[in-house]
N, C-alpha and C positions, 0 to 999 in steps of 0.2 A: 534580499530576497521573495520581501512580502510585495514588493513593489514588480517585480519580474513577474510574481506568482498572477499579478490583477492585472498586468497586462496582458498575460496570456490568456489569463480569462477573458478579457476583451475579445481579444483576434481571435479564440475560437469559435467566433459565429459566423468567421466566415470560411467558404470552403478550400483555400488555398492560403492557409493565416503566414505574413512571415516570424520569424522566431529571432526575437533578440537575444543577446546573451547579458549578462552582469556586467561587464565590462562597456557595453555599449549603455545600458541604463546608466551608469554610474557617469558615464563621462556628459551624456545630456543632462543629467541632474547638476553637476558641475558646472554646465552651460548656464542653464535657469538661476544658480546662485548668483553666479559672474554678472549675470542681466540687473539681477535684481528681484526676479521672479518668485524664487523662493530664498528659505533658510535653513540654512543646516546645523545640527549640533553633532556632537558625538555623544554617546551613550554608552561607558564602557568600550566594548569593542563595535558597537553597532553604530551605522550614520543615520541618524532621523533627518529626516525634512518635511517642511511647513509653508506652505504660500502664506507671502508677505501681510502683513493687516493690511494695508493700503498700495497700491499700485495705480500713477498715473496714468491715464490714457494719454495717446496722441491728439492731436487737435483732430478734430472730427475730418475742417478741409485737409487734413494730410491722408488720413485714411482713406477720405472719399476717390481724391487721387491715385493714392497706391492701390486700392481693391480694383480700381480700371485699367490701369496702365502697367503696373509694374509687373513685370514677369514672379509668378508665384502669388497677385495680385490677391489669389484667396484668402489668403492669409488675413489681407488687410481688409477683406470683406468678411471675415470671424467676428474680427475684434470690433467693427463694423456696428455687428449685430447686437453688440455688447452695449451700446450705446443707444437713447434713447431719439438720436439725432436720425429726421428720415428724408431732411430737404437733399436734394441731387444740387453739387453746387457748380458743376462742368457739363459742357456738352461736348461730343466730341465728332468732328469729323471723319475720320476713318476711326474706327470701335473695334478691333481685335477681340472676341471675348472668345473665341473658341479654343488660344490656348491654355484656357484654364483648366479644360479637362486632363493637358499633360503637366499637371503643375507639380504631383508627387516625383514624376521622373525628372520634372525641372529642377525640384529641390535638392534629390539623390546624387544629379550630375555636377551640379553649383557645389556641394559639398565636397563631391570628388575632386574637384576643381582646385577648393581651395584647400587641401590637405596634399594634394599632385598624389594623388591615387590613379593607378589602371580603373577599368569598371569591365563589366562584363554583362552586354545589352541582349537584350532578346528583341528581333524584330520583324517586322513582315518585311519579306523581299518579294516587290509588288509583279515583279518580273516572273519571276519562278510561281508566285502565289502560295507562298511559304514561309512557316517562321523560321530564321535561323538565330543563333547566337555568333556572339564576336566578343574576342577581345580587343578595347583598344584604350587608347590614352586621352582622356577629355582635354581640350586647350581653352575653347571659346563657347561661349552661347552668342550666338548671332540671331538675330530678329529682322526680318522684312521689313521695309515701312511700305510697302506697294502693298503686300497681300497679307503682313501680319505671321505669315509663316517661322516656326521658329527651326532652328537648325542649332545641332553641336557639331562644331570641329572637330577633330579627333585623329591622332594616330593610329594607323592599324598597321600594326606588325607584319601580319598574313601578308599585305598587299606593300609594305615598306612606304606608305605615304599617307600626306594630310589629306582625308577627303571629308566630306561634309553628309551629317544622317538628321535625318527629317525627323524631327520629335515625335509627330501625330504618327507616326510608324513604328517606334518604341513601345515596346508593351512593359518591359521591366527591366531593371537596373539595380546590380549588386557591386555593392566598392570591394575592391580588390587590394592590394599589396602597392606598398608604396612605388611610383614612378622613378627611376633611376635617371632619367632623360628627359624628364618632364620642363625644366627650364631651357635647354639646348629645343626641345621641339617648339615652345612656347616663342621663343625667339626667333625660329625659322618662319613661323606662321607669321609673325608681327613683320617681317620682311617681304611673303609671299601676299601679306594683304596693299601691299603697294601695288598691284597688279591685279586684284579681285576687286569686280566690280558688283559682285552678289557673291556666291559660295564657291564658285567652279573654282580647283586649284591646280587645272590641269588644261592643257589646250586640247583641241579635239586633234588641231592638225599636225600634231605630234609635240615637240618640248617647246617650238616657238612659240613666240607671243604674239597673237593676232593686233594688227593696228586699224582703228577706226577712226575716221575722222569725217565731222558734217560741215555745211557753212548753212548759217542761217540770216534769212534776211529780216528787217524790221524798220517800220517807221517813224517817224519825229517823234511822238505821242507813244512810243510801245518801248519806253527802256526796261518796262518789267520783263520783256525778253531776254535780254542778257542779264538781266538782275537773279532771272529763275535758272538760267543756266550756269552763272557762278553759285548759286545755292545748293543747286541740285550735280553738281559735275563730279564729286567724291574724289576716284582719285585720277581723273582727267584734268583737264588743264582747256583756259579757254582764250584764243588771240582775237586781239581786233583789228580788223581788215582797214575798215572806214568806221565813220560815223553812223552807216546804217546795216554792215556787216559783219560778223566775227561768224570764230570759226573753234569747234570744239575737238580735240585731238585727245587719244587714250591708247597704251599699251595696255590689252588684256589678255589673258588665260584664255576668256572665251568669249566671244564679241557677240554670240547670238542672248547674250543678256542684257546688252543693250536695246536690243531691237524691242522690246513693248515702249523702253521710255524714250527713245528716237522716234516712233511711230506717233509723239503728241504736238512733235514740231511740224508736222507734215502741212504743207502750204505755206510754210519759212522755209523749208531745205532748198538751197539752191544748187546744190552739190554734195555726193555722199560716197565715199570712198571706203572698200573692208579691204583688209589685206585677203580673210577668208572669200573668194571669189564666188564660191559656191552661196556664202552668206548672201553675199552683194546682189548676184543676181535674183534670187529669190525674193530680196525684199523688193526691188524694181519691179518684179514680175507681180507680187502682189499689188504694190500701188497703179502697177495698169490694168490691171484686174479691177482694180476698184474704180477706175476713173473710167473704164466701159459701163460697169453696173449702173454708174450714175449720168451716163451719158456726156464723158467728157473730151474722150477721146482726140478729140483736135485741140485741145487745148493745152497750154505750157503750164 
């Protein structure tokens, strides 16, 4: 009770303070005991806790990397502040630090996934420009390697489907009851990921998959191009036509998710075909507009 009262006193400084019951505090303290952060002893009917005499901090290289890259890396940043090391041992080509603001939301969601619980989320509905509340079953956190944007893949009982929720749209998360269908829904998501390029879980043209393929040409000294295709193909596959030509193929829920990536192969693409013809026409139209902009209308 003394610890609960102290926590309530700390939180009272906030306008909308969260409330933690005794059971939650006790579970968290027991976790700290298990991790070696605290030592507990019983005094009659009362359980007493204290910090351990010594705690070995992780290596500074580990903290430096963790604080910059991992989800909830803000935790590593706080630990790093406790050391005297100020050297930055890592440099990043793509560094997405905006997710640090969503660390508390992310941590709560990860706890719910670990315990297989429902959650209630308050989030911004951008189209309607208002805050909505939804009860969902969180299944996985996915982070874009292109933008660093973080998503919660969750089952929405109201819509009866698995969909993606942007973490930067979520204001608050509250853990709920154990989700009876968690394992079943997680298995379903695993199966769906065989046709997910990003986070889209349904086709804009109905329930059918969208097929996309394109052919690229490369010269003798440009083996980095097929190597890049192999490295970045995700759920697609690469077929080798001859020593200078290969083809990428994929069946996905939403082919539009691949377009920004495909554009990076412009000037190498010799042919492209998309089952969603509206998307294919738009891609070729954009390409033609670019040619006209640079005065290349007559070139192939």
